[in-house]
GULOSE-299912 format. One record per residue (C-alpha): residue in one letter; x, y, z; residue number from 1. Coordinates in Angstrom, 3 decimals, padded with zeros to 6 digits. Layout:
ATOM   residu          u          v          w   num
ATOM        A          X          Y          Z   NUM
...
This chain:
ATOM   residu          u          v          w   num
ATOM        M    053.535    003.320   -037.653     1
ATOM        L    050.424    004.762   -036.033     2
ATOM        Q    049.862    008.423   -036.698     3
ATOM        P    048.470    010.540   -033.904     4
ATOM        A    045.316    012.420   -034.695     5
ATOM        T    045.389    016.091   -035.584     6
ATOM        T    044.866    018.696   -032.933     7
ATOM        S    041.883    020.397   -034.516     8
ATOM        Q    038.646    020.399   -032.570     9
ATOM        D    037.101    018.221   -035.265    10
ATOM        A    039.357    015.412   -034.176    11
ATOM        H    038.043    015.441   -030.714    12
ATOM        L    034.228    015.796   -030.794    13
ATOM        P    032.374    012.823   -032.289    14
ATOM        Q    029.244    014.768   -033.061    15
ATOM        L    031.309    016.946   -035.487    16
ATOM        T    032.728    014.021   -037.467    17
ATOM        L    030.196    011.240   -037.083    18
ATOM        T    026.433    010.943   -036.793    19
ATOM        R    025.726    011.599   -033.177    20
ATOM        N    023.954    008.952   -031.165    21
ATOM        P    020.224    009.968   -031.052    22
ATOM        G    019.407    006.958   -028.830    23
ATOM        V    016.677    004.455   -029.541    24
ATOM        D    013.526    003.381   -027.877    25
ATOM        L    014.013    001.176   -024.810    26
ATOM        D    013.937   -002.480   -025.987    27
ATOM        M    013.657   -004.721   -022.985    28
ATOM        N    013.830   -007.912   -025.090    29
ATOM        W    017.304   -006.743   -026.261    30
ATOM        V    018.273   -005.852   -022.683    31
ATOM        R    017.207   -009.203   -021.261    32
ATOM        S    019.001   -011.071   -023.965    33
ATOM        V    022.333   -009.562   -022.896    34
ATOM        Q    024.510   -011.987   -020.918    35
ATOM        A    028.151   -012.041   -019.857    36
ATOM        N    030.224   -015.232   -019.566    37
ATOM        T    032.513   -014.039   -016.855    38
ATOM        S    035.030   -016.945   -017.007    39
ATOM        A    035.480   -016.561   -020.755    40
ATOM        I    035.782   -012.728   -020.556    41
ATOM        E    038.418   -013.098   -017.867    42
ATOM        R    040.396   -015.748   -019.876    43
ATOM        R    040.349   -013.472   -022.949    44
ATOM        A    041.429   -010.409   -020.937    45
ATOM        A    044.254   -012.290   -019.253    46
ATOM        T    045.837   -013.068   -022.620    47
ATOM        L    046.199   -009.478   -023.691    48
ATOM        P    049.153   -008.135   -021.643    49
ATOM        A    051.320   -011.170   -022.597    50
ATOM        R    050.379   -011.346   -026.336    51
ATOM        R    050.550   -007.709   -027.203    52
ATOM        S    053.991   -006.307   -026.744    53
ATOM        V    055.589   -003.731   -029.134    54
ATOM        K    059.142   -002.371   -029.035    55
ATOM        K    061.287    000.487   -030.180    56
ATOM        D    059.790    002.760   -032.808    57
ATOM        Y    056.502    000.923   -032.822    58
ATOM        Q    056.183    001.374   -029.062    59
ATOM        A    056.942    005.094   -029.400    60
ATOM        A    054.219    005.394   -032.058    61
ATOM        W    051.631    003.661   -029.832    62
ATOM        L    052.559    005.911   -026.933    63
ATOM        L    052.171    009.062   -028.972    64
ATOM        K    048.809    007.747   -030.007    65
ATOM        A    047.897    007.249   -026.350    66
ATOM        I    048.739    010.798   -025.497    67
ATOM        T    046.239    012.154   -028.016    68
ATOM        C    043.572    010.035   -026.315    69
ATOM        I    044.108    011.216   -022.745    70
ATOM        D    041.546    013.253   -020.886    71
ATOM        L    044.114    015.042   -018.669    72
ATOM        T    042.327    015.227   -015.411    73
ATOM        T    042.329    016.977   -012.021    74
ATOM        L    039.545    016.176   -009.646    75
ATOM        S    040.863    017.013   -006.251    76
ATOM        G    039.327    018.899   -003.404    77
ATOM        D    042.315    021.248   -003.348    78
ATOM        D    042.204    022.150   -007.029    79
ATOM        T    043.000    025.848   -007.735    80
ATOM        A    042.775    027.980   -010.842    81
ATOM        A    046.594    028.043   -010.973    82
ATOM        R    046.710    024.201   -010.946    83
ATOM        V    044.174    024.044   -013.700    84
ATOM        R    046.018    026.552   -015.804    85
ATOM        R    049.223    024.504   -015.423    86
ATOM        L    047.348    021.338   -016.416    87
ATOM        C    045.988    023.137   -019.518    88
ATOM        A    049.459    024.240   -020.408    89
ATOM        K    050.589    020.564   -020.120    90
ATOM        A    047.678    019.500   -022.317    91
ATOM        R    048.900    021.880   -024.978    92
ATOM        H    052.442    020.638   -024.830    93
ATOM        P    052.350    017.183   -023.294    94
ATOM        V    055.865    016.148   -024.527    95
ATOM        S    059.003    018.176   -024.727    96
ATOM        A    059.846    019.811   -028.037    97
ATOM        Q    063.259    018.099   -028.016    98
ATOM        V    061.711    014.628   -027.703    99
ATOM        L    059.092    015.389   -030.503   100
ATOM        A    061.905    016.671   -032.791   101
ATOM        A    063.908    013.536   -032.271   102
ATOM        L    060.870    011.475   -033.123   103
ATOM        D    060.219    013.645   -036.224   104
ATOM        M    056.775    014.456   -034.872   105
ATOM        Q    054.801    017.614   -035.025   106
ATOM        G    053.169    019.094   -031.910   107
ATOM        I    050.447    017.006   -030.433   108
ATOM        T    047.988    017.632   -027.644   109
ATOM        T    046.027    015.527   -025.198   110
ATOM        G    042.352    014.655   -026.123   111
ATOM        A    040.759    016.925   -023.555   112
ATOM        V    041.104    018.457   -020.059   113
ATOM        C    038.631    017.248   -017.458   114
ATOM        V    037.763    019.286   -014.401   115
ATOM        Y    034.984    020.029   -011.883   116
ATOM        H    032.303    022.451   -012.852   117
ATOM        E    033.892    025.192   -010.744   118
ATOM        M    037.004    025.145   -012.940   119
ATOM        V    035.348    024.971   -016.349   120
ATOM        E    035.655    028.726   -017.171   121
ATOM        T    039.268    028.742   -016.073   122
ATOM        A    040.118    025.715   -018.289   123
ATOM        V    038.139    027.154   -021.245   124
ATOM        A    040.114    030.408   -021.001   125
ATOM        A    043.456    028.634   -020.680   126
ATOM        L    042.815    026.433   -023.685   127
ATOM        Q    041.403    029.135   -026.035   128
ATOM        G    042.602    028.632   -029.565   129
ATOM        S    044.068    025.191   -028.909   130
ATOM        G    041.077    023.127   -030.184   131
ATOM        I    041.342    021.081   -026.912   132
ATOM        P    037.839    020.537   -025.444   133
ATOM        V    036.954    020.947   -021.751   134
ATOM        A    035.149    018.023   -020.102   135
ATOM        A    033.232    018.683   -016.942   136
ATOM        V    032.305    015.944   -014.464   137
ATOM        S    028.729    016.579   -013.437   138
ATOM        T    025.495    015.207   -011.830   139
ATOM        G    026.743    015.082   -008.258   140
ATOM        F    030.050    013.460   -009.258   141
ATOM        P    031.150    010.948   -007.998   142
ATOM        A    028.248    009.414   -006.086   143
ATOM        G    025.476    010.862   -008.160   144
ATOM        L    023.182    011.032   -005.149   145
ATOM        S    022.290    014.690   -005.102   146
ATOM        P    018.692    015.719   -005.972   147
ATOM        F    017.914    014.975   -009.603   148
ATOM        D    016.867    018.495   -010.506   149
ATOM        L    020.234    019.794   -009.195   150
ATOM        R    022.083    017.276   -011.217   151
ATOM        I    020.361    018.434   -014.399   152
ATOM        E    020.983    022.033   -013.490   153
ATOM        E    024.624    021.305   -012.977   154
ATOM        I    024.885    019.878   -016.541   155
ATOM        R    023.261    023.041   -017.957   156
ATOM        R    025.578    025.340   -016.036   157
ATOM        S    028.694    023.433   -017.118   158
ATOM        V    027.526    023.678   -020.718   159
ATOM        A    026.840    027.429   -020.383   160
ATOM        A    030.330    027.891   -018.879   161
ATOM        G    031.878    026.415   -022.028   162
ATOM        A    032.257    022.714   -021.393   163
ATOM        S    031.866    020.759   -024.652   164
ATOM        E    031.887    017.331   -023.000   165
ATOM        I    029.902    016.337   -019.880   166
ATOM        D    030.911    013.253   -017.883   167
ATOM        I    027.751    012.258   -016.043   168
ATOM        V    027.373    009.539   -013.351   169
ATOM        I    024.402    007.186   -013.425   170
ATOM        S    022.393    006.196   -010.453   171
ATOM        R    023.860    002.766   -009.583   172
ATOM        R    020.751    001.764   -007.589   173
ATOM        H    018.805    001.580   -010.909   174
ATOM        V    021.232   -001.104   -012.061   175
ATOM        L    021.446   -002.991   -008.835   176
ATOM        E    017.544   -003.050   -008.580   177
ATOM        G    017.127   -003.899   -012.276   178
ATOM        N    015.071   -000.822   -012.811   179
ATOM        W    016.090   -000.373   -016.473   180
ATOM        Q    013.264    002.021   -017.273   181
ATOM        A    014.453    004.428   -014.597   182
ATOM        L    018.028    004.329   -015.877   183
ATOM        Y    016.913    004.806   -019.442   184
ATOM        D    014.709    007.869   -018.473   185
ATOM        E    017.608    009.285   -016.457   186
ATOM        M    020.021    008.957   -019.318   187
ATOM        R    017.503    010.527   -021.823   188
ATOM        E    017.009    013.558   -019.571   189
ATOM        M    020.761    014.019   -018.917   190
ATOM        R    021.403    013.719   -022.658   191
ATOM        S    018.841    016.370   -023.389   192
ATOM        A    020.267    018.723   -020.808   193
ATOM        C    023.686    018.400   -022.538   194
ATOM        G    022.401    020.011   -025.696   195
ATOM        D    025.249    020.239   -028.223   196
ATOM        A    027.833    019.063   -025.648   197
ATOM        H    028.543    015.393   -025.894   198
ATOM        V    027.917    013.102   -022.910   199
ATOM        K    029.975    010.438   -021.393   200
ATOM        A    027.995    008.097   -019.128   201
ATOM        I    030.054    006.821   -016.215   202
ATOM        L    028.834    003.514   -015.003   203
ATOM        A    030.985    003.159   -011.876   204
ATOM        T    031.509   -000.495   -012.870   205
ATOM        G    033.169   -001.351   -009.575   206
ATOM        E    029.872   -000.863   -007.868   207
ATOM        L    027.612   -002.730   -010.273   208
ATOM        G    028.161   -006.252   -008.881   209
ATOM        T    028.516   -008.363   -012.069   210
ATOM        L    029.704   -008.164   -015.656   211
ATOM        R    026.101   -008.872   -016.806   212
ATOM        N    025.021   -005.701   -014.982   213
ATOM        V    027.882   -003.886   -016.726   214
ATOM        A    026.803   -005.100   -020.121   215
ATOM        R    023.179   -004.200   -019.581   216
ATOM        A    023.894   -000.814   -018.108   217
ATOM        S    026.213   -000.133   -021.089   218
ATOM        L    023.386   -000.942   -023.499   219
ATOM        I    020.766    001.087   -021.659   220
ATOM        C    023.021    004.150   -021.665   221
ATOM        M    023.670    003.845   -025.325   222
ATOM        M    019.875    003.443   -025.930   223
ATOM        G    019.413    006.641   -023.937   224
ATOM        G    021.711    008.615   -026.120   225
ATOM        A    025.138    008.466   -024.524   226
ATOM        D    028.036    009.461   -026.895   227
ATOM        F    030.551    007.670   -024.790   228
ATOM        I    030.357    004.978   -022.038   229
ATOM        K    033.032    005.230   -019.265   230
ATOM        T    034.097    002.724   -016.677   231
ATOM        S    034.558    004.652   -013.482   232
ATOM        T    034.802    007.977   -011.641   233
ATOM        G    038.262    007.011   -010.446   234
ATOM        K    037.005    007.254   -006.850   235
ATOM        E    035.676    003.694   -006.526   236
ATOM        S    037.744    000.937   -004.917   237
ATOM        V    037.817   -000.941   -008.282   238
ATOM        N    038.105    001.138   -011.380   239
ATOM        A    038.979    000.236   -015.056   240
ATOM        T    039.882   -003.413   -015.575   241
ATOM        L    040.434   -005.350   -018.800   242
ATOM        P    037.361   -007.745   -018.205   243
ATOM        V    035.151   -004.740   -017.670   244
ATOM        S    036.586   -002.984   -020.691   245
ATOM        L    035.980   -006.140   -022.819   246
ATOM        T    032.417   -006.326   -021.620   247
ATOM        M    031.749   -002.662   -022.465   248
ATOM        I    033.391   -002.534   -025.808   249
ATOM        R    031.613   -005.625   -026.985   250
ATOM        A    028.366   -003.785   -026.014   251
ATOM        I    029.588   -000.971   -028.113   252
ATOM        R    030.205   -003.317   -030.996   253
ATOM        D    026.762   -004.872   -030.740   254
ATOM        Y    025.108   -001.455   -030.628   255
ATOM        H    027.013   -000.364   -033.729   256
ATOM        A    026.011   -003.539   -035.563   257
ATOM        A    022.389   -002.868   -034.775   258
ATOM        T    022.253    000.857   -035.312   259
ATOM        G    025.275    001.857   -037.386   260
ATOM        I    026.148    004.412   -034.665   261
ATOM        H    029.638    004.799   -033.242   262
ATOM        I    029.870    004.955   -029.453   263
ATOM        G    033.073    006.074   -027.698   264
ATOM        Y    034.747    004.302   -024.829   265
ATOM        K    036.644    005.716   -021.845   266
ATOM        P    038.480    003.565   -019.270   267
ATOM        A    039.201    005.633   -016.173   268
ATOM        G    040.915    005.175   -012.881   269
ATOM        G    044.024    003.069   -012.202   270
ATOM        I    045.690    003.321   -015.597   271
ATOM        S    049.001    004.952   -014.834   272
ATOM        K    051.662    002.955   -016.801   273
ATOM        A    052.580    003.343   -020.417   274
ATOM        K    052.472   -000.432   -020.872   275
ATOM        D    048.895   -000.562   -019.649   276
ATOM        A    047.876    002.182   -022.164   277
ATOM        I    049.320    000.023   -025.026   278
ATOM        T    047.328   -002.944   -023.805   279
ATOM        Y    044.153   -001.024   -023.841   280
ATOM        L    044.853    000.328   -027.272   281
ATOM        A    045.522   -003.163   -028.585   282
ATOM        L    042.269   -004.390   -027.032   283
ATOM        I    040.306   -001.554   -028.798   284
ATOM        K    042.012   -002.297   -032.184   285
ATOM        E    041.302   -006.056   -031.958   286
ATOM        E    037.661   -005.683   -030.720   287
ATOM        L    036.408   -002.532   -032.521   288
ATOM        G    038.934   -001.751   -035.241   289
ATOM        A    041.309    001.055   -036.097   290
ATOM        R    038.539    003.753   -036.400   291
ATOM        W    038.136    003.591   -032.558   292
ATOM        L    041.792    004.498   -032.095   293
ATOM        Q    041.020    008.209   -032.488   294
ATOM        P    040.233    010.672   -029.735   295
ATOM        D    036.711    011.178   -030.929   296
ATOM        L    035.981    007.574   -029.969   297
ATOM        F    038.508    006.699   -027.311   298
ATOM        R    039.807    008.358   -024.260   299
ATOM        F    041.861    007.515   -021.209   300
ATOM        G    040.630    009.133   -017.955   301
ATOM        A    044.099    009.835   -016.405   302
ATOM        S    046.585    012.158   -015.009   303
ATOM        S    049.715    010.280   -013.891   304
ATOM        L    049.645    008.173   -017.112   305
ATOM        L    051.089    011.023   -019.164   306
ATOM        G    054.095    011.308   -016.936   307
ATOM        D    055.026    007.696   -017.381   308
ATOM        I    054.526    007.933   -021.170   309
ATOM        E    056.834    010.929   -021.236   310
ATOM        R    059.520    008.940   -019.413   311
ATOM        Q    059.258    006.024   -021.780   312
ATOM        L    059.477    008.331   -024.796   313
ATOM        E    062.527    010.077   -023.344   314
ATOM        H    064.171    006.770   -022.738   315
ATOM        H    063.462    005.760   -026.361   316
ATOM        V    065.226    008.893   -027.600   317
ATOM        T    068.083    009.221   -025.105   318
ATOM        G    068.491    005.772   -023.668   319
ATOM        N    068.059    007.131   -020.123   320
ATOM        Y    065.133    007.287   -017.825   321
ATOM        S    064.408    010.658   -016.306   322
ATOM        A    063.127    011.220   -012.782   323
ATOM        A    059.362    011.303   -012.345   324
ATOM        H    059.551    014.806   -010.758   325
ATOM        R    060.804    016.205   -014.069   326
ATOM        H    057.322    015.598   -015.548   327
ATOM        P    054.844    017.340   -013.261   328
ATOM        M    051.174    017.432   -014.325   329
ATOM        G    049.935    020.601   -012.690   330
């Protein structure tokens, strides 16, 4: 069975356990060579949910693994300090002690807690001593259209407040206009502003037009020093999909083959069911290998996903489904 990662901070932050991505010089020959066979990608993605089905103890093991890879998230206009503290308590204890005891499993945590800058200090205080990192969405999230100097300053302030991960949003117009130099320069400056905090580059793939654009934007962000590439803000009309995920993780695989550097992957938005989490984990294992099934290299951007996983685990242990309202997130 799969074993969930430990809850020490070393298990979460890639720059503590692997060589951090320093970025490389912009190579336009490499960028122009990147293509995406949309029909082939869609056919491959369509086979995954039907082919990869696990049951009973194996399903429970995969779901426990998924929990350790969740960035438990609240990004609402009505967020309060109390809600964030409740979310952090849930991140510390995502599954009931009774269910974990029945599964003979030690305490596990989620991979991180993700909040707006305004709530970073609250989350850091609530998670003190847990080893769970705080991720802050930044750079004018979700549109990324605020003045560039303010976006850079927001990164610095979130790092100063204690965020150890920064989820930045790229300027989609650079991709849509094919201005790869501008995207690369933007990524380099944002990476520099993050300092020791690791950076997840959000591509907002639902707004990039084509899978080829997704593949090229993924490569540019990795060249620019991104530690993770992430699908979506969760605010677009189309968020994480299997074809987009396949495109992005194959870009990660190519970058690793060329540089030896491990880049993480984070699908976000629209992943709310336990069965979907297993499909994504299976895709990662098949395309990148077991090393990427750890929270330092794979995260789900989600909130309601944890509730459905809890219900599935409780059903596995008791034979009964509990009501969704028994598993509040915050």
